[in-house]
N, C-alpha and C positions, 0 to 999 in steps of 0.2 A: 315653737312654731307660731309665727304671727298670723293675724287674721286673714291677710291676703293669701298667704300660703295655705291656710286652712281651707279657704274657699276653693282654691285651685285643686286641692286634694279631694274636696267633696265632689267636684265636677268629674273627677277621674273614676269615681266609684259609684255603682248603682245602688248600694245598700240603702241610703236614706229614702230614696224615692220608692223602692220596693217595700220598705218597712211602712212608709206612709200609706201605701195602697192597702196593705194588710189591715192597718188601723181603720181606714175608710170602710173596708168590707165589714168590719165589726160594728162600725157606727150604723151602717145601713141594716145589717142583720139585727143588731140590738134594738133598733127602733121598730122594726116590724114585729119582732118577738115580744116587745113590750105591749103592743096592742093585742096580741094573742093572750098574753099574760092577764090583761084586764078582763078577759073572758073566762078566767079561773082555770086556766090550764096549768097543771103542775110542771110539765116539761118546760114550757115557756118561762115559768117562774124560775126554774133552776138555771136555764140558759141566761136569763137576764142577770141573775146575781153573779154568775160566773164571768160574763163579759164585762159587766160594770165594775167588777172588782179591780180591773187594771186598765181598761182600754182608753179612758180619758187621761189618766195619769201618764200613759205612754205618750200621748200627743205633746204634753208639756215637756217630758224628757227629751223627745225627739227635737222639739223646738230649741232646747238648749244645746243639743248635739250639733245642730246646723247653724247656730248663731255665729255671725261674723264678728269676731272680737274687735275689728277695726271700728265698729260703730260706737264702741265705748268711749272713743276719743274724738268723736265728732262734736262740733258746737251743739248746744242743746236745741237751738231753733231748727237746725238742719236735721238732727235726729228725730225731733218731734214731727216735722213735716213728712219725713220718710215713713214714720210709723202710722201717721194719720192716713197717708196715701195707700199704704200697703195693707193696713188692718181695718181702719174705720170706713174707708171708701167702699170696700166690698160689704162690710157690715150694714151700711145704710142703703146701698144700692139694692141688695137682695132683700132687705127688710121692706123697702118700697115696692119691690116686685110682688111680694106676698100680700102687701096691703091691697094692691090692685086686684090680685087673684081672689082675695077674700070678699071683695065687692061683687065679684062675678059668680063665685062658687061657694057653696057651704063647706066649711072646713072644721077642723078640730082645733078650736082656740078656747082653752079652758081658763086662762088667766083673767081675761076680760070678756065682757058681753059685747060682741060685735054686732048685735042687732040694734044698737043705739049709737048715736053720735058721741055720747059721753064715753062709751066703751072705746071708740077709736081715739078719743082725746087721751084717755087714761093709758091706752096702749102706746100712743105716740110719746107721752111723757116718760113712761117706763123705758122705752127704747132709747130715748135721749140720755137717760140715766144709766144705760148699760145693760138693761134686761130686755132682750129682743122678743117681745111678746108675739110679734107677727112671724117670726122665724126662729123658733126656740133653739135649734142647733147652733145658731150664731153666738150663743152665750160663750162658747169657747173663744171666739175672736175677741169679744169684749174682755174676757179675763186675761187672754194672752197679751192684749194691749197693756193692761196694768202690770202684768208680770215683767214685760220687757222694759217698761218705765222704771220699775224697781231695780232691774238689773243694770240699767244705764246709770243709776245713781250709785249703786254699791259694787257693781261687778268689777270695776277698774281697781278696786282695793283688794280683791280676792286673788292675790298673786300666787299663793301656794295651794297645794292640794289640801293641806290641813285647814286652811282658811275657808276653802270651798265647803269642806265637810262640816266644819263648825257652823257656817252660815246656813247650810241646809238643815242641820239639826235644830238650830235656834228658830228659824222661820217656820219649820214644820210644827214644832211643839207650840210656839206662840200662836200660830194660826189655828192649829187644831183645837186648843183650849178656848181661844176666843170664839170660834164658831160653835163649839160645843155648848157654851153657856149663853151666847147671844144669837137670837134668831134674826137673820138678815132678810130672809125671803119667806113670807112677805114681810117687808120691813124696810129699813134704811139702806137698801142696796145702792152702791155707787160704783159702777164699772167693776164689780166683783173684787174690790180691793181687799175685802175680808178673806175671800177664798184664795186670792193671789198669794197671800202669805203661805198657805198650805202647799199649793202646787208649785210655788217657786222652788221648793226643796227638790222636786223632781227635775225641774229645769236645770238646777245646779248639778244634779247627778249627770244629766246629759252633757253639760259643759265639761265636767270632770272626765267623762268617757272620751270625749273628743280630744281634750288636752293630753290624755295619756295615749291617744291613738288606738284605742280599743275598737276593733271591728272596722277600722278604716281601710283595711286591706284584706283581700281574700285570705281565709284561713282554711287549713286542711279539714276536709269533711270528717276525718277520723277524730278530730278534736271537737268540731262543732256539733256533730250529731249527738254525742252524749250530753253536751251542755244543753242543747235544745230539749232533749228528753228530760233532763233533770229540772229545768225551768218549768216545763209543762206539768210534770208531776207535782212540783212544789205548788203551782197554782191550783191544780185539781184537789190536792189534799189540804189546802189551807183556806180556800175561799169561803168555805162554810164554817170555818172556825171564827170568822168575824160575825158575831151575833148582835152587834150594835153597841151603843144606841144609834139608831137610824132615824130618818125623817121621811114620813109618807110611805116609803117602800121599805121592805125588809131587805135592803141591799145598799151597797155604796152608790150614792148619787151625788156626784161632786157639785152639780149645779145647785143642789139644795143644801150643800155643806153637810151632807149625811155621809160621814166617813166610817162610823163604827169604832171598832177597837183601835186604840192608838198604835199598837204594834202590828196587828194582823193586816190592817189596811195598808200600811207602808210596805210590809214584807211581801204580800201578794202582788201589790201593784208593781213593785220593782222586779219581781220574778216574771210577771207577765210581760212587762216592758222588755226585759232582756230576752225573753222567749221570741218576741216579734223581731227584735234586732238580729238575733242569731238566725232565725228562719229566713230573713231577708238576705243575709250573707250567704246562706246555703243556696238560695234560689239563683244567685248570680245575676246575669244580664237578660232576664226575660223581658222582651221588648214591651209587651202590653202592660206588664206590671209597672215598668218604669214610666210609661206614658201616663197611666192613670195616677200614679203617685206624684208625678211632676205637676199634675193638674189637681192635686188633692184639695186645694182651697176651693176651686170651682165645685168639685164634687161635694165638699162639705156644705157649701152654701146652697147647692141644689137639693140637698137632702131635706131641707125644710119643706119643699114642695110635696115630697112623699110623706113626710112626718105629719103635715097638717091636712093633706087632701086624699091620699091614696092608701096609706097603711091601715087606717081604721076600716074602710069599706072592704079591703082585701081580707083582713082578719075575720070580720063578721061573715063574709062569704065562705071562707074556708071552714069556719066552725059550724056553719049551717049545713054544709054539703059534704063534709068528710068526717070520718071518725078520728078524733084526736088521739094519736098514739105518739110515743117518743119518735118513731120513724117518720110518721106523716108530718108532724109539727116541724121537725128539723128539715125535712125535704121542702116543705112549703116555705119556710123561712129562707132557705138557701136559693130556691128558684126565684122567689120574689126579689131577693137581693140581686141576683144575677140579672134579672130583667130590668130592675131599676137602674143599675149601673150601666147596662147596655143602652138604655133609653137616654142616659145622660151624655153619651159619647158625641152625638151630633151637636148638642148644645156646647159641650166643651170645645169642640173644634171651631164653632162659630165665635164663641166668646174669646178664645185664645187668638183667633185670627183678626177679629175686627175691633175688639175693645179690651186689649190686654191690660190697659191702665186701670180698668174697673175691677179686675179680678186678681189683684195681688202683684202685678208687674208694672208699677207706676212709672218706672224710668223708660219704658218702651214707648216708641211712637207707633201709632196704628193708623189705618186708613181713615178712621172717623174722628179720632181725638189725638191731640198732641200729648207728649209725655207730661206727666203731672209733676215730676221732680227730676232733677239731674241725677245721672248715674253716679 
């Protein structure tokens, strides 16, 4: 199946958008539960380790799943312009938005001291080098940019399934041991090229799944339900088997290159990723899920507003006013996630309508700006 046909097939099925939405829900929930975890709650700590064991690896796998193979044969300058317009423009636009908000409101910025001009200069330099100090969730955009550049260079040569699998194994092991013995954060980070080697392996798994047509068409529930249950149980029974070595947190944190055990990290992440893909296939054509997933990039970028300004105050308010139990912590995290995503919908509609070029659709013309690149 060539790239054009792949893209046509992707437009006919809702699964990737629905799966992306489920991943976004875990991002929002994971970030609020992280702030409750900081307040020494054991339930939040467990939820954090569970979610982080697979949710960011899933996004790289999904990115490989939906990648248009025709891009591999573009001229380099055209490919680079498209990637800059679709990845880096949102990266810098939403970083700038949070710079402005940080001047107006006190937020949670722990990497640099924003009470000084020097702190803003350090943050600006770090952002230019690929570490988004002012909007931490955007590290995924920076790393994905590097991953897709790597794929542009080598992807055209991975013509067989065996070559894809071999490349995934080589990049995973080389990246894993490189980041295990070299500390890049804080340190010589440059657009997460060090971590791109690790997560490129998940990206290639996504490419392989798409190439084999797995889950690209509806599958009978009689088959999918047991697969979903098996994947969910695999995640539940293995995420705690990964006991490190980690960095800063006792959990997988890809942004810090904290992967833990070389086998259990990969195994649990793949099981969790397949769990979300299967669940999305089971859910079919739920309209709101598809809408939110289709605008996943906007939601990802907007999460920085909650991460830096709202999650902390909410976590403190909750812990001060309610007894923390497994039920109340879970309920609080779910409700705050729901409210946060609902609050984003008006902004999603405005951004999608008026400036689609700035939020991942650079080939579209809008009422305020022309298209940034040709389709």
